[in-house]
RODRENLUM-55212 format. One record per residue (C-alpha): residue number from 1; residue in three letters; y, x, z. Coordinates in nm, 3 decimals. Layout:
REC	i	aa	py	px	pz
REC	NUM	ALA	Y	X	Z
...
***
This chain:
REC	i	aa	py	px	pz
REC	1	UNK	0.000	0.000	0.000
REC	2	UNK	0.340	0.135	-0.101
REC	3	UNK	0.617	0.155	0.155
REC	4	UNK	0.937	-0.051	0.138
REC	5	UNK	1.127	0.274	0.197
REC	6	UNK	0.998	0.429	-0.127
REC	7	UNK	1.258	0.413	-0.404
REC	8	UNK	1.214	0.125	-0.645
REC	9	UNK	1.214	0.177	-1.018
REC	10	UNK	1.503	0.025	-1.212
REC	11	UNK	1.263	-0.237	-1.340
REC	12	UNK	1.146	-0.342	-0.993
REC	13	UNK	1.508	-0.354	-0.877
REC	14	UNK	1.581	-0.593	-1.165
REC	15	UNK	1.291	-0.816	-1.061
REC	16	UNK	1.404	-0.819	-0.699
REC	17	UNK	1.761	-0.901	-0.799
REC	18	UNK	1.639	-1.181	-1.028
REC	19	UNK	1.435	-1.332	-0.746
REC	20	UNK	1.733	-1.311	-0.512
REC	21	UNK	1.964	-1.480	-0.762
REC	22	UNK	1.711	-1.754	-0.840
REC	23	UNK	1.665	-1.827	-0.471
REC	24	UNK	2.041	-1.833	-0.428
REC	25	UNK	2.085	-2.065	-0.726
REC	26	UNK	1.782	-2.296	-0.707
REC	27	UNK	1.626	-2.228	-0.364
REC	28	UNK	1.302	-2.147	-0.546
REC	29	UNK	1.171	-1.862	-0.759
REC	30	UNK	0.866	-1.901	-0.979
REC	31	UNK	0.700	-1.662	-1.220
REC	32	UNK	0.818	-1.861	-1.522
REC	33	UNK	1.178	-1.865	-1.394
REC	34	UNK	1.179	-1.490	-1.336
REC	35	UNK	1.027	-1.432	-1.681
REC	36	UNK	1.292	-1.651	-1.844
REC	37	UNK	1.577	-1.485	-1.655
REC	38	UNK	1.467	-1.133	-1.746
REC	39	UNK	1.333	-1.210	-2.093
REC	40	UNK	0.985	-1.078	-2.018
REC	41	UNK	0.631	-1.217	-2.024
REC	42	UNK	0.476	-1.385	-1.723
REC	43	UNK	0.211	-1.113	-1.704
REC	44	UNK	0.486	-0.854	-1.655
REC	45	UNK	0.636	-1.062	-1.376
REC	46	UNK	0.298	-1.092	-1.204
REC	47	UNK	0.252	-0.715	-1.211
REC	48	UNK	0.598	-0.660	-1.067
REC	49	UNK	0.538	-0.920	-0.797
REC	50	UNK	0.222	-0.740	-0.688
REC	51	UNK	0.415	-0.412	-0.668
REC	52	UNK	0.699	-0.574	-0.472
REC	53	UNK	0.451	-0.750	-0.244
REC	54	UNK	0.270	-0.420	-0.181
REC	55	UNK	0.603	-0.275	-0.068
REC	56	UNK	0.660	-0.566	0.169
REC	57	UNK	0.963	-0.696	-0.022
REC	58	UNK	0.832	-1.033	-0.142
REC	59	UNK	0.582	-1.293	-0.033
REC	60	UNK	0.369	-1.370	-0.335
REC	61	UNK	0.057	-1.571	-0.398
REC	62	UNK	-0.048	-1.696	-0.743
REC	63	UNK	0.086	-2.042	-0.831
REC	64	UNK	0.304	-2.045	-0.522
REC	65	UNK	0.679	-2.011	-0.485
REC	66	UNK	0.800	-1.655	-0.436
REC	67	UNK	1.012	-1.569	-0.135
REC	68	UNK	1.179	-1.253	-0.015
REC	69	UNK	1.083	-1.089	0.310
REC	70	UNK	1.369	-0.995	0.544
REC	71	UNK	1.352	-0.641	0.409
REC	72	UNK	1.338	-0.767	0.051
REC	73	UNK	1.642	-0.988	0.105
REC	74	UNK	1.833	-0.695	0.254
REC	75	UNK	1.745	-0.465	-0.037
REC	76	UNK	1.830	-0.739	-0.288
REC	77	UNK	2.168	-0.809	-0.125
REC	78	UNK	2.256	-0.440	-0.154
REC	79	UNK	2.157	-0.440	-0.521
REC	80	UNK	2.368	-0.749	-0.587
REC	81	UNK	2.660	-0.584	-0.405
REC	82	UNK	2.628	-0.274	-0.624
REC	83	UNK	2.604	-0.484	-0.939
REC	84	UNK	2.904	-0.700	-0.852
REC	85	UNK	3.116	-0.402	-0.745
REC	86	UNK	3.052	-0.225	-1.074
REC	87	UNK	3.099	-0.539	-1.282
REC	88	UNK	3.427	-0.620	-1.107
REC	89	UNK	3.551	-0.263	-1.147
REC	90	UNK	3.469	-0.267	-1.518
REC	91	UNK	3.645	-0.601	-1.564
REC	92	UNK	3.944	-0.568	-1.331
REC	93	UNK	4.022	-0.199	-1.359
REC	94	UNK	3.889	-0.097	-1.699
REC	95	UNK	3.960	-0.432	-1.869
REC	96	UNK	3.608	-0.461	-2.010
REC	97	UNK	3.492	-0.796	-2.149
REC	98	UNK	3.303	-0.990	-1.876
REC	99	UNK	2.969	-1.004	-2.060
REC	100	UNK	2.978	-0.636	-2.150
REC	101	UNK	3.087	-0.550	-1.795
REC	102	UNK	2.791	-0.744	-1.655
REC	103	UNK	2.542	-0.587	-1.896
REC	104	UNK	2.676	-0.239	-1.827
REC	105	UNK	2.674	-0.293	-1.451
REC	106	UNK	2.308	-0.394	-1.479
REC	107	UNK	2.225	-0.062	-1.645
REC	108	UNK	2.448	0.158	-1.431
REC	109	UNK	2.377	0.007	-1.087
REC	110	UNK	2.044	0.186	-1.064
REC	111	UNK	2.199	0.531	-1.093
REC	112	UNK	2.514	0.512	-0.881
REC	113	UNK	2.468	0.610	-0.515
REC	114	UNK	2.590	0.370	-0.244
REC	115	UNK	2.875	0.597	-0.130
REC	116	UNK	3.022	0.597	-0.481
REC	117	UNK	2.989	0.217	-0.497
REC	118	UNK	3.178	0.205	-0.167
REC	119	UNK	3.458	0.405	-0.333
REC	120	UNK	3.475	0.157	-0.622
REC	121	UNK	3.504	-0.127	-0.371
REC	122	UNK	3.763	0.057	-0.160
REC	123	UNK	3.971	0.135	-0.468
REC	124	UNK	3.974	-0.229	-0.576
REC	125	UNK	4.071	-0.343	-0.225
REC	126	UNK	4.347	-0.082	-0.218
REC	127	UNK	4.475	-0.183	-0.562
REC	128	UNK	4.475	-0.550	-0.469
REC	129	UNK	4.645	-0.498	-0.131
REC	130	UNK	4.898	-0.227	-0.210
REC	131	UNK	5.232	-0.380	-0.314
REC	132	UNK	5.318	-0.069	-0.512
REC	133	UNK	4.993	-0.063	-0.706
REC	134	UNK	4.855	-0.416	-0.732
REC	135	UNK	4.663	-0.516	-1.040
REC	136	UNK	4.973	-0.536	-1.260
REC	137	UNK	4.896	-0.186	-1.386
REC	138	UNK	4.545	-0.300	-1.475
REC	139	UNK	4.692	-0.577	-1.691
REC	140	UNK	4.909	-0.318	-1.865
REC	141	UNK	4.606	-0.095	-1.912
REC	142	UNK	4.416	-0.388	-2.066
REC	143	UNK	4.704	-0.442	-2.309
REC	144	UNK	4.699	-0.072	-2.387
REC	145	UNK	4.325	-0.090	-2.461
REC	146	UNK	4.368	-0.396	-2.682
REC	147	UNK	4.660	-0.258	-2.882
REC	148	UNK	4.592	0.115	-2.860
REC	149	UNK	4.952	0.203	-2.793
REC	150	UNK	5.189	0.280	-2.509
REC	151	UNK	5.260	-0.044	-2.326
REC	152	UNK	5.627	0.057	-2.336
REC	153	UNK	5.712	0.014	-1.972
REC	154	UNK	5.582	0.348	-1.842
REC	155	UNK	5.920	0.522	-1.832
REC	156	UNK	6.078	0.224	-1.655
REC	157	UNK	5.797	0.212	-1.402
REC	158	UNK	5.827	0.584	-1.330
REC	159	UNK	6.202	0.550	-1.283
REC	160	UNK	6.154	0.251	-1.049
REC	161	UNK	5.909	0.454	-0.843
REC	162	UNK	6.149	0.748	-0.826
REC	163	UNK	6.440	0.521	-0.735
REC	164	UNK	6.238	0.366	-0.452
REC	165	UNK	6.177	0.701	-0.282
REC	166	UNK	6.389	0.765	0.027
REC	167	UNK	6.692	0.975	-0.051
REC	168	UNK	6.704	1.312	0.123
REC	169	UNK	7.038	1.327	0.304
REC	170	UNK	7.025	1.710	0.316
REC	171	UNK	7.005	1.752	-0.058
***
């Protein structure tokens, strides 16, 4: 029997995340629902469920509803957090189309360590909360990406920032 502490493959992480989202959405996860969500065959789902069950992450019995163990739910929540943090960063900061941001987050989430994800999240909180930064710059960046040219307000913004600095009375 494999241990829950052993790293999961990207594929098994995807299965666990799919189960979590199905349970969140419909309160039930079945083999056919997981297969449909991931675009795989039922036999592939069954194999993954056995592997996840062996690791103590899911409760699985053929023809029965699939549930997450406490450990499985915790691991799945962390995976969803990583996915959503990356997706939101791609959309809000890099101005990536929502579908492409979601697809990319799904591929990248398996490789980015938790401390880096925490930095993505912290940056977005900072940008949203800081009155000097805000997400206005992200909107300008999105316009820059769409049009491929200087958004035109950079010099004004720099001057506003310089003007807002405290004046040194000794200068």
